[in-house]
C-alpha positions as CSV (number, residue, x, y, z in Angstrom):
1,M,30.1,-71.3,107.1
2,T,27.9,-68.9,105.3
3,S,24.3,-68.0,106.2
4,E,21.5,-69.1,103.9
5,G,20.9,-66.9,100.9
6,Q,24.4,-65.3,101.0
7,G,26.6,-67.0,98.4
8,P,30.1,-65.9,97.3
9,G,28.6,-63.6,94.6
10,T,26.1,-61.8,96.8
11,R,26.7,-58.1,97.7
12,R,26.0,-56.8,101.2
13,P,23.7,-53.9,101.7
14,A,26.6,-51.6,102.8
15,E,28.6,-52.5,99.7
16,D,25.6,-51.8,97.5
17,G,25.2,-48.3,98.9
18,V,28.9,-47.6,98.3
19,D,28.6,-48.8,94.7
20,V,25.6,-46.6,94.0
21,V,27.3,-43.5,95.5
22,A,30.4,-44.2,93.4
23,E,28.3,-44.5,90.2
24,D,26.5,-41.3,90.9
25,V,29.7,-39.4,91.5
26,K,31.2,-40.8,88.3
27,Q,28.0,-39.9,86.3
28,N,28.0,-36.3,87.8
29,A,31.7,-36.0,86.9
30,E,31.0,-37.1,83.3
31,D,28.1,-34.7,83.0
32,G,30.2,-31.8,84.3
33,K,33.0,-32.7,81.9
34,K,30.5,-32.7,79.0
35,K,29.0,-29.3,80.0
36,G,32.5,-27.8,80.4
37,S,33.5,-29.2,77.0
38,F,30.4,-27.6,75.4
39,W,31.1,-24.2,76.8
40,R,34.7,-24.4,75.6
41,E,33.6,-25.4,72.1
42,L,30.8,-22.8,71.9
43,P,33.1,-19.9,70.8
44,V,34.6,-22.1,68.1
45,L,31.2,-23.1,66.8
46,I,30.1,-19.4,66.7
47,V,33.3,-18.5,64.8
48,V,32.8,-21.3,62.3
49,A,29.1,-20.5,61.8
50,L,30.0,-16.8,61.2
51,A,32.8,-17.8,58.7
52,L,30.4,-20.1,56.8
53,A,27.7,-17.4,56.8
54,L,30.2,-14.8,55.4
55,L,31.4,-17.2,52.8
56,I,27.9,-17.8,51.6
57,K,27.2,-14.1,51.7
58,S,30.2,-13.3,49.7
59,F,29.7,-15.8,46.9
60,V,26.2,-17.3,46.9
61,V,23.3,-15.4,48.6
62,Q,23.2,-12.2,50.6
63,A,20.4,-10.5,52.6
64,F,19.7,-6.8,51.9
65,Y,17.7,-4.3,53.9
66,I,15.4,-1.9,52.0
67,P,15.9,1.6,53.4
68,S,13.9,3.8,51.0
69,E,10.5,4.2,49.2
70,S,12.0,4.0,45.7
71,M,10.7,0.4,45.0
72,E,7.3,0.7,46.6
73,D,4.9,-1.2,46.4
74,T,7.1,-4.1,45.3
75,L,9.4,-3.5,48.2
76,L,8.6,-1.5,51.3
77,I,10.9,0.2,53.8
78,N,12.3,-2.4,56.3
79,D,11.8,-5.3,54.0
80,R,14.6,-7.9,53.7
81,V,15.4,-9.5,50.4
82,L,17.7,-12.3,49.4
83,V,20.0,-11.6,46.5
84,N,21.3,-14.3,44.3
85,K,25.0,-13.7,43.5
86,L,25.5,-16.7,41.2
87,V,22.7,-16.2,38.7
88,Y,24.6,-13.8,36.4
89,H,27.4,-16.3,36.1
90,V,25.1,-18.6,34.2
91,R,22.8,-16.0,32.4
92,D,22.8,-12.4,31.3
93,I,21.1,-9.6,33.2
94,E,17.5,-9.4,31.8
95,R,15.0,-6.6,31.6
96,G,12.6,-6.7,34.5
97,D,15.2,-8.1,37.0
98,V,15.3,-6.4,40.3
99,V,19.0,-5.9,41.0
100,V,21.2,-4.7,43.8
101,F,24.2,-2.7,42.7
102,S,27.0,-0.7,44.2
103,G,27.0,3.0,43.7
104,V,30.5,3.6,45.0
105,D,32.3,6.5,43.2
106,S,29.1,7.2,41.2
107,W,25.6,7.7,42.6
108,D,25.0,9.6,45.8
109,P,23.4,7.6,48.6
110,E,19.6,7.7,48.7
111,V,19.7,7.4,52.5
112,K,22.2,9.4,54.5
113,L,23.8,7.4,57.4
114,E,25.8,8.9,60.2
115,A,29.4,7.8,60.3
116,P,30.2,5.3,63.1
117,S,31.5,7.0,66.2
118,N,34.1,4.3,67.1
119,P,35.7,1.1,65.7
120,I,33.2,-1.1,67.6
121,A,30.2,0.7,66.1
122,A,31.9,0.5,62.6
123,G,32.4,-3.3,63.1
124,L,28.7,-3.7,64.2
125,R,27.5,-1.8,61.2
126,W,29.7,-3.9,58.9
127,L,28.2,-7.1,60.3
128,G,24.7,-5.6,60.2
129,T,25.1,-4.7,56.5
130,A,26.6,-8.1,55.7
131,F,23.6,-9.9,57.2
132,G,20.9,-7.5,55.9
133,V,20.1,-6.0,59.3
134,V,21.0,-2.4,58.4
135,P,21.2,-0.7,55.0
136,G,24.4,-0.3,53.0
137,E,25.0,3.3,52.3
138,K,26.2,2.8,48.8
139,D,24.0,-0.1,47.8
140,Y,21.0,0.5,45.6
141,I,18.1,-1.7,44.4
142,K,16.2,-0.9,41.2
143,R,14.5,-2.6,38.3
144,V,16.4,-3.1,35.0
145,I,14.5,-1.5,32.1
146,G,17.1,-1.4,29.4
147,V,20.1,-3.7,28.7
148,P,23.0,-2.9,26.3
149,G,21.9,-1.8,22.9
150,D,18.3,-1.0,24.0
151,K,16.7,2.3,23.1
152,V,14.7,3.4,26.1
153,K,12.3,6.3,25.7
154,C,9.5,8.1,27.5
155,C,7.0,8.7,26.7
156,D,4.8,7.5,23.8
157,E,1.4,9.1,23.0
158,Q,-0.2,7.1,25.8
159,G,2.5,8.2,28.3
160,R,4.2,4.8,28.4
161,V,7.9,3.9,28.6
162,T,9.0,2.2,25.4
163,V,12.0,-0.1,24.8
164,N,13.1,-0.4,21.2
165,G,9.8,1.1,20.2
166,V,7.8,-1.5,22.2
167,P,5.6,0.0,25.0
168,L,5.8,-1.5,28.5
169,N,2.6,-2.3,30.5
170,E,3.9,-1.5,34.0
171,K,0.7,-1.6,36.0
172,S,1.7,-4.8,37.7
173,Y,4.6,-3.2,39.5
174,L,4.3,0.6,39.1
175,Y,3.4,2.4,42.3
176,P,-0.4,3.2,42.3
177,G,-1.1,6.6,40.9
178,D,2.4,7.1,39.5
179,E,3.1,8.0,35.9
180,P,5.7,5.9,34.1
181,S,7.9,9.0,34.2
182,Q,7.3,12.7,35.0
183,R,10.2,13.7,32.8
184,E,10.9,12.8,29.1
185,F,14.1,11.0,28.1
186,E,15.5,9.1,25.2
187,V,18.7,7.0,25.6
188,T,20.5,4.2,23.9
189,V,22.1,2.0,26.5
190,P,25.9,1.7,25.9
191,P,27.7,-1.7,25.9
192,D,28.2,-3.2,29.4
193,R,25.7,-0.8,31.0
194,L,22.1,-0.9,32.2
195,W,19.2,1.6,32.5
196,V,17.5,1.1,35.8
197,M,14.4,2.7,37.4
198,G,12.5,2.4,40.7
199,D,8.9,1.1,40.8
200,H,7.9,4.3,42.8
201,R,8.8,6.6,40.0
202,S,7.8,9.9,41.6
203,V,10.4,9.5,44.4
204,S,13.0,7.2,42.9
205,W,16.5,8.7,42.2
206,D,17.2,6.4,39.4
207,S,18.8,6.6,35.9
208,R,16.6,9.5,34.9
209,L,18.1,11.8,37.5
210,H,21.7,10.8,36.7
211,M,21.6,11.6,33.0
212,G,24.2,14.3,33.6
213,D,26.7,11.9,35.1
214,P,29.2,9.9,33.1
215,G,27.3,7.1,31.4
216,G,24.2,9.2,30.8
217,G,22.4,7.8,33.8
218,T,23.2,4.1,33.0
219,I,25.1,2.0,35.5
220,P,28.0,-0.4,34.9
221,A,26.8,-4.0,34.6
222,D,29.9,-5.1,36.6
223,K,28.7,-3.1,39.6
224,V,25.6,-5.4,39.9
225,I,25.9,-7.5,43.1
226,G,23.1,-9.9,42.2
227,R,19.4,-10.4,41.6
228,A,16.8,-9.9,44.4
229,F,14.6,-12.9,44.0
230,V,12.6,-13.2,47.2
231,I,11.3,-11.2,50.2
232,V,12.1,-13.0,53.4
233,W,11.1,-10.5,56.1
234,P,8.6,-9.7,57.4
235,F,7.0,-13.1,57.1
236,N,3.6,-11.8,56.1
237,R,5.1,-10.2,53.0
238,A,7.3,-13.2,52.0
239,K,7.1,-13.8,48.3
240,I,9.0,-14.5,45.1
241,L,10.0,-11.5,42.9
242,P,9.3,-12.7,39.3
243,I,10.1,-10.8,36.1
244,P,6.9,-9.1,35.0
245,E,5.2,-10.5,31.9
246,T,5.5,-7.2,30.0
247,F,9.2,-7.9,29.5
248,A,8.4,-11.2,27.8
249,Q,6.7,-9.6,24.9
250,P,7.8,-11.3,21.6
251,A,8.1,-8.0,19.9
252,L,10.5,-6.7,22.6
253,Q,12.7,-9.8,22.2
254,A,12.6,-9.6,18.5
255,A,13.6,-6.0,18.5
256,L,16.7,-6.8,20.5
257,G,17.5,-9.8,18.3
258,T,17.6,-7.7,15.2
259,A,19.7,-4.9,16.7
260,P,23.1,-6.7,16.2
261,F,22.1,-7.6,12.6
262,V,21.1,-4.1,11.7
263,A,24.3,-2.7,13.3
264,G,26.4,-5.3,11.4
265,F,24.6,-4.5,8.1
266,A,25.2,-0.8,8.6
267,G,28.8,-1.4,9.3
268,A,29.2,-3.6,6.3
269,L,27.9,-1.0,3.8
270,P,31.1,1.2,3.8
271,L,33.2,-1.9,3.3
272,V,31.1,-3.0,0.3
273,A,31.3,0.5,-1.3
274,L,35.1,0.6,-0.8
275,R,35.5,-2.9,-2.4
276,R,33.5,-1.7,-5.5
277,R,35.7,1.3,-5.9
278,L,38.8,-0.8,-5.8
279,V,37.3,-3.2,-8.4
280,R,36.5,-0.3,-10.7
281,R,40.0,1.1,-10.5
282,R,41.4,-2.2,-11.5
């Protein structure tokens, strides 16, 4: 016989207690297994994250650290900028672009850095440079003033830099109190090269101070890493870096557009004269 209220499917209190303990033990074991699995997978996740970050840095966008005063007040020391590495695969480098370029085997570094004391320090510096935490010793950031074929000159009667005879209004980006240039120059930018200058002209070691180097102070266009398009650090200085309006002057664009035509016309004149001589002889 069974007592009232205790059917075949009813658990006894003792059995209920055992079941609860068993379930708690099982749950704790599963939680421990999940935590152990997480810690085992964490190094893999870190490696994958670093690999993806380096892949993006190599081909898409890279952060750069500003180590010098040469681009003040546009960029200040310790600013971090993002550099677009894809943009020049879809368009040409334009006047007014702020570009990062490599000065390896050409320009001397603006900021001298001590050599790493050991392989670990060298590895940490490489990582810091890759992620924009420390400056790259041979990386420079300047503003493009002249592109291939441009005639860049300083200065006109009002002390302004001119490009193809068109004066630039540089007040929007030039360091307060600076002259457009303290030294006179006149250059024609060779093919595949660029004339670059810092916004803080009085302290910038830019194309003007490398005129005695091969290329007459211009830099190879293929050394450009990318275009700096935004300040991301510190947050209170975060902003886009647009091309100043002075570089959109119609006269400036028209001057560049006529340059190939003029060059072609000049090159055709000797051919026309030669043809006339041959016709007369016949």
